[in-house]
N, C-alpha and C positions, 0 to 999 in steps of 0.2 A: 589554710596553712600549707605552704609548699615544703615537701620533704624529698630529699634524695638520700636513699639509704644503700650504701655499698656493702657488699659481702663477698666472701670467697678468698680473701687474702690468707696468708699463712707462711710457713717455712717450707721451702722446697729445695732439693739439691740441684746443683747446676745440671742443665740438660732436661730438667723436668718441666711440668706444665701446671698451670693454674687457670681457672676461669673465674673472672670477676663478674659480679652482677651489680646493677644499680637500679633499684626500684623507685620510680617517681610517683608522687601523689600531689594533688593540689594544682596541677598544671594540665593544660591541653597538650598532652605529650607529643602528638604527631606534628605540631607546629614548631617544636623546638629542635634545634641542632644539638646533638648530644656529643660529648667529648670526654675523653679520659686524659687527665694530667697526672704527673707524678712529681714528687719532691724528695730528693735524697738529702741526708743530713749535710748541712753546710752549703747546699746548692739552691739555686732558684727553682721555682716550680716550672716544669716544662710540659709542653703539649706532646701527648703520645699519639692519640688517634682521634679522628672526628668522623661522625656519621651525620650527614646533613639531613635536614627535614625535607619532606616532600619528594623523596626519591631514593637513590641508592649510592649517592656520591660519598666516597670515603677518602680520608687522607691519613697518612702515617708519617711519623718522624722517621728519618733515615735509619736511626739506631734500632728501630723495631720492625722495619719493613721486611716482610717475608717470614717473620716469626710470630707476630701478633695479628689478630683479626678482630675488628670491631663489628658488632651486629646489633640490631635492635628488633624488638617485638612490640609493635605499637598496640597490639591487642592486650598485652600484659604491662604496658607502660614501663618497659624494662630495656636497658641497654647492657650489652655484655662486652667483655674483653677476654678473648681466648689468647693465652700467652703460652707459647711453646718454646722449646730450646732456650730456657731461661738461663741468664748469665748473672754472675754476682753483681755486675753493674746495673742490673735491673732492680736491685734492692732499693725500695723507696716506699713512701706512703702514696697510694694511688687515690686520686680524687675524681669523682664524677662531676660533670658540669652540664647544665642545661642552659641554652641561650636562644633568645628570640630578639630580633632587632627592635621590635615594638614593645615587648613585654619585659625585657630585661634578662638577667641571668641569675642562676642559683648554683650553689655548691653543696656537695655532700660532705660528710664528716671525715671521710678518708678511711682506707683500709691498708694495713701494713702488709707489704710483700717482702720477704727476706729470702734471698737465694744464697745458700751456703751449704758447704759439706760438713 
């Protein structure tokens, strides 16, 4: 059974930081490209950051570039999203995604991030 379990969300003031974690089980973690998406109320789910399998290639949405950092620890089957200089517009439910072209894709249940004073 595949599980992606996010943690680390919460309420933070503008300018603050949070670190999200996504622990995976039931998959061969190092062959999956891992990504973070987010969905704000009334908006479509959007891609935030990607860490490709098999190397160190990363991608960031323009809106988070320079503020967010995605990393992965293949030994711990975990992907992280370090979020700095948070803005109110970063408020959303953040979802972890695992994808492999041959094996398919999986989603976590999401973790709420609220940036507010």
